[in-house]
C-alpha positions as CSV (number, residue, x, y, z in Angstrom):
1,M,-86.1,-35.5,-26.3
2,A,-85.4,-35.9,-29.9
3,K,-87.5,-33.9,-32.3
4,G,-89.6,-37.3,-33.3
5,E,-90.6,-37.8,-29.9
6,Q,-91.8,-34.1,-29.9
7,A,-93.7,-34.7,-32.5
8,H,-95.4,-37.7,-31.2
9,K,-96.1,-36.0,-28.0
10,L,-97.7,-33.7,-30.5
11,A,-99.8,-36.1,-31.9
12,E,-101.2,-37.3,-28.6
13,I,-102.2,-33.8,-27.6
14,G,-103.8,-32.8,-31.0
15,A,-105.5,-36.1,-30.8
16,K,-107.3,-35.0,-27.1
17,L,-107.6,-31.4,-28.2
18,R,-109.6,-32.8,-31.2
19,E,-112.0,-35.0,-29.1
20,G,-112.6,-32.1,-26.8
21,R,-113.7,-30.1,-29.8
22,Q,-115.7,-32.9,-31.1
23,T,-117.5,-33.2,-27.4
24,K,-118.6,-29.8,-27.4
25,A,-119.4,-29.6,-31.1
26,L,-117.3,-27.4,-32.2
27,S,-115.8,-26.4,-35.7
28,L,-111.8,-25.7,-36.4
29,D,-113.8,-22.5,-37.7
30,Q,-115.3,-21.4,-34.2
31,I,-112.1,-22.3,-32.6
32,T,-110.3,-20.3,-34.9
33,S,-112.7,-17.2,-34.4
34,A,-112.1,-17.7,-30.5
35,T,-108.3,-18.2,-30.6
36,L,-107.5,-16.1,-33.7
37,I,-105.1,-19.1,-34.6
38,P,-105.2,-20.1,-38.3
39,E,-107.4,-22.7,-39.3
40,R,-104.3,-24.9,-40.9
41,H,-102.3,-24.6,-37.7
42,L,-105.4,-25.8,-35.5
43,R,-105.6,-28.9,-38.1
44,A,-101.7,-29.4,-38.1
45,I,-101.9,-29.6,-34.4
46,E,-104.6,-32.5,-34.7
47,E,-102.2,-34.4,-37.0
48,G,-99.5,-33.6,-34.9
49,D,-97.9,-32.3,-38.2
50,M,-95.2,-30.0,-36.9
51,S,-93.2,-29.2,-40.2
52,L,-96.4,-27.1,-41.1
53,L,-96.0,-25.0,-37.5
54,P,-93.8,-22.4,-36.2
55,E,-91.2,-22.6,-33.3
56,P,-91.9,-25.0,-30.3
57,I,-92.4,-21.9,-28.1
58,Y,-95.7,-21.0,-30.4
59,I,-96.8,-24.6,-30.6
60,Q,-97.3,-24.5,-27.1
61,G,-99.0,-20.6,-27.0
62,F,-101.5,-22.2,-29.5
63,I,-102.0,-25.5,-27.3
64,R,-102.7,-23.2,-24.7
65,K,-105.2,-20.9,-26.6
66,Y,-106.8,-24.4,-28.2
67,G,-107.1,-26.1,-24.9
68,N,-109.0,-23.0,-23.1
69,A,-111.2,-23.2,-25.6
70,V,-112.3,-26.8,-25.1
71,G,-111.9,-26.8,-21.2
72,L,-108.4,-28.9,-21.4
73,E,-106.1,-26.0,-20.4
74,E,-103.3,-28.7,-18.6
75,L,-102.5,-29.7,-22.3
76,A,-99.9,-27.0,-23.0
77,E,-97.3,-28.1,-20.0
78,Q,-97.3,-31.2,-21.2
79,F,-95.8,-30.1,-24.6
80,P,-91.8,-30.0,-24.1
81,L,-90.3,-26.8,-25.1
82,V,-86.8,-28.4,-26.9
83,P,-84.5,-26.0,-29.2
84,D,-83.1,-27.7,-31.7
85,A,-79.5,-27.6,-30.8
86,A,-78.2,-27.8,-34.8
87,E,-80.3,-24.6,-35.4
88,P,-79.2,-22.4,-32.9
89,I,-82.2,-19.1,-33.1
90,H,-79.4,-16.7,-32.0
91,P,-76.1,-17.0,-34.1
92,P,-73.2,-15.8,-32.0
93,L,-72.0,-12.7,-33.8
94,R,-68.5,-12.2,-34.3
95,S,-66.5,-8.8,-33.8
96,P,-64.2,-7.6,-36.6
97,E,-60.8,-8.5,-36.6
98,L,-57.8,-5.7,-37.3
99,R,-55.4,-7.4,-39.6
100,P,-51.6,-6.8,-39.3
101,L,-52.1,-5.0,-42.4
102,H,-54.7,-3.0,-41.6
103,L,-52.8,-1.9,-38.5
104,Y,-50.2,-0.7,-40.3
105,A,-52.4,1.3,-43.0
106,V,-53.7,3.2,-39.5
107,Y,-50.5,3.9,-38.6
108,V,-49.2,5.3,-41.8
109,L,-52.1,7.8,-41.7
110,V,-51.6,9.1,-38.4
111,V,-47.9,9.7,-39.0
112,V,-48.8,11.8,-42.1
113,G,-51.5,13.5,-40.3
114,A,-49.0,14.5,-37.6
115,I,-46.7,15.5,-40.2
116,S,-48.9,18.1,-41.8
117,L,-50.3,19.3,-38.4
118,L,-46.6,20.1,-37.4
119,A,-46.2,21.8,-41.0
120,V,-48.5,23.9,-40.8
121,V,-47.9,25.5,-37.1
122,F,-44.3,26.2,-37.4
123,D,-44.3,27.5,-41.1
124,P,-45.7,31.2,-40.9
125,S,-45.7,31.2,-44.5
126,R,-48.7,28.8,-44.8
127,R,-51.1,30.2,-42.3
128,S,-54.1,32.0,-43.5
129,E,-54.6,35.4,-42.4
130,S,-57.9,36.0,-41.0
131,P,-60.0,38.8,-43.0
132,K,-60.0,42.4,-41.5
133,P,-63.6,43.6,-41.3
134,N,-64.5,46.6,-43.1
135,L,-64.9,49.4,-40.6
136,A,-66.0,52.0,-43.3
137,P,-69.1,53.9,-41.6
138,A,-72.4,52.7,-42.9
139,A,-74.7,55.5,-44.8
140,E,-77.2,56.8,-42.6
141,L,-80.5,55.8,-43.7
142,P,-83.8,56.9,-41.8
143,L,-84.9,53.9,-40.3
144,E,-88.9,52.7,-41.2
145,P,-91.1,50.7,-39.1
146,T,-91.4,47.3,-40.2
147,S,-94.3,45.2,-39.1
148,P,-93.9,41.9,-38.1
149,L,-94.4,39.0,-40.8
150,P,-97.3,36.6,-39.9
151,P,-96.1,33.1,-38.5
152,V,-96.0,30.6,-41.2
153,V,-98.0,27.6,-40.6
154,P,-96.5,24.6,-42.2
155,P,-99.4,22.4,-44.1
156,A,-100.9,19.6,-42.5
157,P,-99.3,16.1,-44.2
158,I,-101.4,14.5,-46.2
159,V,-101.4,10.5,-45.6
160,E,-102.5,8.1,-48.2
161,G,-102.6,4.6,-47.4
162,V,-100.9,2.9,-44.4
163,T,-97.4,2.2,-43.9
164,L,-96.8,-0.6,-41.5
165,E,-93.0,-0.8,-40.1
166,L,-92.3,-3.9,-37.9
167,A,-88.8,-4.6,-36.2
168,A,-88.4,-7.3,-33.7
169,T,-86.4,-7.5,-30.8
170,D,-86.7,-11.2,-30.6
171,V,-87.5,-14.3,-32.5
172,A,-91.3,-13.7,-33.5
173,W,-93.7,-15.4,-35.7
174,L,-96.1,-12.8,-38.0
175,Q,-98.7,-13.0,-40.6
176,V,-99.6,-10.0,-42.4
177,T,-102.6,-9.4,-44.5
178,V,-102.3,-6.6,-46.7
179,D,-105.6,-5.4,-48.5
180,E,-107.0,-8.6,-47.9
181,A,-104.1,-10.3,-49.3
182,I,-101.4,-12.4,-47.1
183,A,-98.2,-10.7,-48.2
184,F,-95.9,-12.0,-45.5
185,E,-96.3,-15.4,-43.1
186,G,-93.5,-16.6,-41.2
187,M,-90.3,-16.3,-38.5
188,L,-89.0,-12.7,-37.6
189,A,-85.3,-12.9,-36.3
190,A,-84.2,-10.8,-33.8
191,G,-83.2,-7.2,-35.1
192,E,-84.6,-7.6,-38.4
193,S,-87.1,-5.0,-39.7
194,R,-90.1,-5.8,-42.8
195,T,-92.1,-2.6,-44.2
196,W,-95.6,-2.9,-46.2
197,Q,-97.9,-0.6,-47.5
198,A,-101.6,-0.7,-48.4
199,K,-104.2,1.2,-49.8
200,N,-106.7,0.7,-47.1
201,R,-105.7,-1.5,-43.9
202,V,-102.8,-3.9,-43.0
203,V,-104.1,-7.0,-40.3
204,L,-101.1,-8.1,-38.3
205,V,-101.0,-11.6,-36.5
206,A,-98.2,-11.9,-34.0
207,G,-96.7,-14.5,-31.9
208,N,-94.5,-13.5,-29.1
209,A,-96.1,-10.0,-29.4
210,G,-94.2,-8.3,-26.9
211,A,-91.3,-9.0,-29.4
212,V,-92.3,-6.8,-31.7
213,T,-92.5,-3.0,-32.4
214,V,-94.7,-0.8,-34.6
215,K,-95.0,2.1,-36.3
216,V,-97.6,3.3,-38.4
217,N,-96.9,5.6,-41.1
218,G,-94.2,6.5,-39.4
219,Q,-95.5,7.0,-36.0
220,A,-94.6,4.6,-33.0
221,S,-97.7,2.4,-32.1
222,P,-98.6,0.9,-28.4
223,P,-97.0,-2.4,-27.5
224,L,-98.7,-5.3,-28.9
225,G,-98.8,-7.2,-25.7
226,A,-97.0,-9.6,-23.9
227,L,-94.1,-12.0,-24.5
228,G,-95.1,-15.3,-26.0
229,E,-98.6,-14.2,-26.6
230,V,-100.5,-14.6,-29.8
231,V,-101.9,-11.2,-31.1
232,E,-104.3,-9.7,-33.9
233,R,-104.2,-5.9,-34.7
234,E,-105.8,-3.6,-38.0
235,F,-104.2,-0.6,-38.8
236,T,-105.7,2.0,-41.2
237,A,-104.7,5.1,-43.0
238,A,-106.1,6.8,-39.7
239,N,-102.9,5.4,-37.7
240,T,-105.1,3.7,-35.4
241,A,-105.2,0.2,-34.4
242,T,-108.4,-2.3,-34.0
243,P,-107.5,-4.9,-31.5
């Protein structure tokens, strides 16, 4: 299915969701509170505007949550998940190749190292003699009893603000709000990591939550959720996460 047909299907689903919401006399703000989906994404779904939405797998997750809120659970399965063949999510990794010049340089280094080692082994004049220990008897001094030193207790680290480190094991959509201001919204590629610092708190909304690992002030946080799940968490300087 072409991308235009996919957008056409989204427009049909969005119209049904809007009709279901209006039938239940619900506003977009109420749907956002119930699903944690940003209002602009709900509006884009209703209008069939894929340019304002993340990858199709997250669109389907948004439709599922929206449908559950208005009693139209079956609509999510009607949206096709079609990856864009022109823009692969995981570009193939190319292993580095050793060119003939590199192989020649490695060969020369190995030969020079072997010659130097043989010169040291077979030339006694180049061997270093180990120093002989000083066997002179030490003066006999009376031993005084010593009291054990008290154990040194390191001071507790002082945590100022909150530092949030995110790493993705697969493609994930993120929205990061630092001290009431949106600092990041977009896709985090597999293997990519980002760090944010705040004085008071960081609020994270993650699509595909199971693919995101979290550290708060250097300490690993429990998993956010399952793969494909949309989750919101709040992190503060006390190293706690509030769902």
